[in-house]
Structures are given as C-alpha cells and as structure tokens.
N, C-alpha and C positions, 0 to 999 in steps of 0.2 A: 149724292151726299147722304149718308145714313143719318137719321134723326137721333136714334139711340145707339150708342156703341159702348163697348166695355171700356172702363177707365183703367189706365195703367198707373202703376206706382212709379212716379217720377220723382227722383231726388229723395227717396225714403231709405236709402241704404245706410245712413248713419244717424246717430243721435248722440247728444252730449252725455257721456257716461258719468261725468262728474256731477251733473245737475239732475239727471233723470234716471229712473230705474224701470225696467219693464215690469208690467203687472197685468193681471186679468181681473176685470170687475164682473162679478156674477150677481144676478138678481136672485133673491131668495124666493120671490113669488113665481116668476116665470122660468127661471133656470137659464135665461139668456146670458151669454158670455161675450164680453168685449175686450179685445186685447189693445194695449196702449202703453203709455208711459206716465209714471207718477213723479211729480216734482219732489225732490228730496227736501226742499225748504218749506214749501207751502202745502204740500200734500195734494195739490190739484191734479186731476187725471185728464190726460189728453187721449181721446179715443182715436184709434187707428183703423181697426177692422173688426167686424163681427166674426165670432168663432162659432161655426155650426158643426164642425167635425174635427177630428184629429188632423185631417189634411190641411185645414185652414190654420191650425196652430203651427204645424210644421212649416207652412208657407211664411207665417209671421216670423218664426225663428230664423228661417233662411234669409229673408229680406233684410233683417237687421242684425244678422250674425250673432244670435243669442245662444250661448251654450249652457249657461247656468239654469237652475230651476226658476220658473216664473211664479211668484207668489199670487194667490187668489184672495181678493177681499170683497166683502159684501156691502 
C-alpha cells in the first residue's frame, strides 16, 4: 500500500452555474494563480486547483466544461 499517491478529482465534473462563476485568483506579490469558483451572492472564493501552467488551466476547463473566458481577480 503506497503511503503517498496522486489524488484524483472525484465528483468535480459539475458546479451550480446559477450560484457560482469560475474565476482565477492571482497574487500580486508572488504571481501565484489559483482556479476555483466565486459565489455570486457572497463573493466568497472556493479554491479548486493551483495553476502553474497553461496545461493546468486547460485541465480545469476540461474538468468543469468551461467554455467562456475566466475572469482574474487580485
């Protein structure tokens, strides 16, 4: 039994499009980017995955079937 193994994205194929919108939060200081969903009512941000490259962003778009432009906020 391996002690450390790669986590798989289980049950992440959908999100409530009426209540949440996809967004990327970027740090001004470090440039780190995190993809997730922003609640339309409260503005709270739910982190889903770290974006290190365009490949990670493409994976995020593919997992959640996102076609539109994803806004970036700081």
